[in-house]
C-alpha positions as CSV (number, residue, x, y, z in Angstrom):
1,X,-108.6,-69.8,33.7
2,X,-105.9,-68.4,31.3
3,X,-103.2,-66.3,32.9
4,X,-100.5,-64.0,31.5
5,X,-97.3,-62.7,33.1
6,X,-97.9,-59.0,33.5
7,X,-95.3,-57.0,34.3
8,X,-96.6,-57.0,38.1
9,X,-95.9,-60.2,38.8
10,X,-93.3,-60.7,41.3
11,X,-91.3,-63.8,42.9
12,X,-91.3,-63.9,47.1
13,X,-90.5,-66.5,49.9
14,X,-93.1,-66.9,52.3
15,X,-91.7,-67.8,55.2
16,X,-95.1,-68.6,56.4
17,X,-96.0,-71.5,53.7
18,X,-91.9,-72.1,53.8
19,X,-92.5,-71.8,49.6
20,X,-91.7,-69.8,46.8
21,X,-94.0,-68.1,45.4
22,X,-95.6,-65.8,43.1
23,X,-97.7,-62.4,43.6
24,X,-99.7,-62.5,40.5
25,X,-101.7,-59.5,41.4
26,X,-105.2,-59.1,41.9
27,X,-105.0,-61.4,45.5
28,X,-103.7,-64.3,43.0
29,X,-101.6,-65.8,44.7
30,X,-98.8,-69.2,43.3
31,X,-97.0,-70.8,45.5
32,X,-95.0,-73.2,44.0
33,X,-93.8,-76.7,45.0
34,X,-90.0,-76.0,46.5
35,X,-89.0,-74.9,50.2
36,X,-85.9,-73.1,51.4
37,X,-83.9,-75.9,51.7
38,X,-84.4,-75.9,48.3
39,X,-83.2,-73.5,46.7
40,X,-80.7,-71.0,46.0
41,X,-79.4,-68.2,48.2
42,X,-80.8,-65.6,45.9
43,X,-85.0,-66.9,46.4
44,X,-85.0,-65.8,49.1
45,X,-84.6,-62.0,48.0
46,X,-88.2,-60.5,46.1
47,X,-87.5,-60.7,42.1
48,X,-89.7,-59.9,39.1
49,X,-90.9,-62.7,36.4
50,X,-88.8,-61.7,33.7
51,X,-89.2,-61.8,30.0
52,X,-87.1,-64.4,30.1
53,X,-89.2,-66.5,32.4
54,X,-92.4,-65.5,30.2
55,X,-91.4,-66.7,27.5
56,X,-90.7,-70.3,29.1
57,X,-94.0,-70.2,30.3
58,X,-95.5,-70.0,27.4
59,X,-93.0,-72.3,25.7
60,X,-94.0,-75.0,28.4
61,X,-97.8,-74.1,27.8
62,X,-97.6,-74.7,24.6
63,X,-95.4,-77.7,24.6
64,X,-97.3,-78.9,27.0
65,X,-101.1,-78.4,25.5
66,X,-99.4,-80.0,22.3
67,X,-98.6,-83.6,24.0
68,X,-100.9,-83.8,26.6
69,X,-104.3,-83.1,27.4
70,X,-104.7,-81.4,30.5
71,X,-107.7,-78.8,32.1
72,X,-106.0,-75.4,31.2
73,X,-105.0,-74.8,34.9
74,X,-103.3,-77.9,35.9
75,X,-101.0,-76.9,32.9
76,X,-100.6,-73.2,34.2
77,X,-99.6,-75.1,37.4
78,X,-96.9,-77.4,35.8
79,X,-95.2,-74.5,33.5
80,X,-94.8,-72.0,36.9
81,X,-94.0,-75.0,39.0
82,X,-91.0,-75.6,35.4
83,X,-89.7,-72.0,35.7
84,X,-89.3,-71.9,39.2
85,X,-87.9,-74.9,39.7
86,X,-85.3,-73.9,36.5
87,X,-84.9,-70.6,38.1
88,X,-84.3,-70.6,41.8
89,X,-83.8,-74.9,42.4
90,X,-80.6,-75.8,43.0
91,X,-77.6,-78.0,41.0
92,X,-78.7,-82.3,41.8
93,X,-76.7,-84.7,40.6
94,X,-78.6,-87.3,39.0
95,X,-79.9,-90.5,39.8
96,X,-80.5,-92.5,36.8
97,X,-80.3,-96.0,38.5
98,X,-83.9,-95.4,39.8
99,X,-85.2,-95.4,35.9
100,X,-84.7,-98.9,33.3
101,X,-82.6,-97.8,30.3
102,X,-85.3,-96.7,27.9
103,X,-85.3,-99.3,24.8
104,X,-86.5,-95.7,22.4
105,X,-85.0,-92.9,24.0
106,X,-86.5,-89.6,23.4
107,X,-84.7,-86.8,21.9
108,X,-84.4,-84.5,25.8
109,X,-85.9,-81.1,24.8
110,X,-86.7,-78.2,27.3
111,X,-90.4,-78.6,27.7
112,X,-91.1,-82.0,26.1
113,X,-93.7,-84.6,28.2
114,X,-91.3,-88.1,28.9
115,X,-91.5,-91.0,30.6
116,X,-89.5,-92.5,33.2
117,X,-89.7,-96.2,34.3
118,X,-88.8,-97.4,38.2
119,X,-88.9,-100.8,38.6
120,X,-92.7,-100.0,40.1
121,X,-94.8,-98.3,37.5
122,X,-94.3,-96.1,35.3
123,X,-95.3,-91.9,34.8
124,X,-94.8,-89.0,32.8
125,X,-92.6,-85.8,33.7
126,X,-91.6,-82.4,31.7
127,X,-88.2,-81.9,31.0
128,X,-87.2,-78.5,32.6
129,X,-83.6,-78.3,32.1
130,X,-81.3,-80.2,29.6
131,X,-77.6,-80.5,28.2
132,X,-76.1,-84.4,26.0
133,X,-76.1,-86.3,29.0
134,X,-78.6,-85.6,31.4
135,X,-81.5,-83.5,32.1
136,X,-83.6,-82.5,35.0
137,X,-87.2,-83.2,35.1
138,X,-90.3,-82.1,36.7
139,X,-92.7,-84.6,37.8
140,X,-96.3,-84.5,37.2
141,X,-98.8,-86.3,38.5
142,X,-99.5,-87.0,41.4
143,X,-96.8,-90.0,43.0
144,X,-93.7,-92.0,41.9
145,X,-92.7,-94.9,43.4
146,X,-89.2,-95.5,42.5
147,X,-88.1,-98.3,44.8
148,X,-88.9,-99.9,48.0
149,X,-88.4,-97.0,50.2
150,X,-88.6,-94.2,47.7
151,X,-91.0,-92.2,46.5
152,X,-91.0,-88.7,44.6
153,X,-94.2,-86.7,44.7
154,X,-96.1,-84.3,42.8
155,X,-93.3,-81.5,41.1
156,X,-90.7,-82.6,42.3
157,X,-87.3,-82.9,40.5
158,X,-84.6,-85.6,39.3
159,X,-81.4,-85.7,37.1
160,X,-81.5,-88.7,35.2
161,X,-79.2,-89.6,32.0
162,X,-80.8,-89.3,29.2
163,X,-80.8,-93.0,28.2
164,X,-83.5,-93.1,30.3
165,X,-85.7,-90.6,29.2
166,X,-88.7,-92.6,27.0
167,X,-90.8,-91.1,24.4
168,X,-94.1,-90.6,25.2
169,X,-96.5,-92.6,22.9
170,X,-98.6,-90.3,20.9
171,X,-99.2,-87.0,20.7
172,X,-102.2,-85.8,22.7
173,X,-101.6,-89.1,24.7
174,X,-104.5,-89.8,27.3
175,X,-104.4,-87.6,30.2
176,X,-102.4,-87.7,32.7
177,X,-102.9,-88.5,36.7
178,X,-101.5,-84.6,36.9
179,X,-105.1,-83.3,38.6
């Protein structure tokens, strides 16, 4: 279902679910992947879905659609989690050691889909924020085994140095396991 940001959209922290939610109106609520312990203090106060967030929503949707073939509801879910991460998630420190250095480094642009390769597997990520040295990434697949004892669940965030970002081989790459 195509959703469009509305003036009645509002971020609300739900203590019962221990998640940041987005009230979309018409009895629809998006539940983010983020619990209270991972959010900045201001995330507990209700906030409207801003014009900047609307612009980010459309940017993420456009970028994901150009790079991967995913169902529309999955793309919406990824985009809304990316906005919640960008605006409400606590700052992260890089954890690049989990990933191989890329032989061909991808440009680190917000909204771009990249690959990260651990010793165990390679997975798709969305760049949520980036600077010249490091990027914060949102895992868009179900799980990524980082090491023998550590994995990252879908919509988990990790910050890595940009030399770990591998380009996705082709436009409209093979459908990932995000669905």
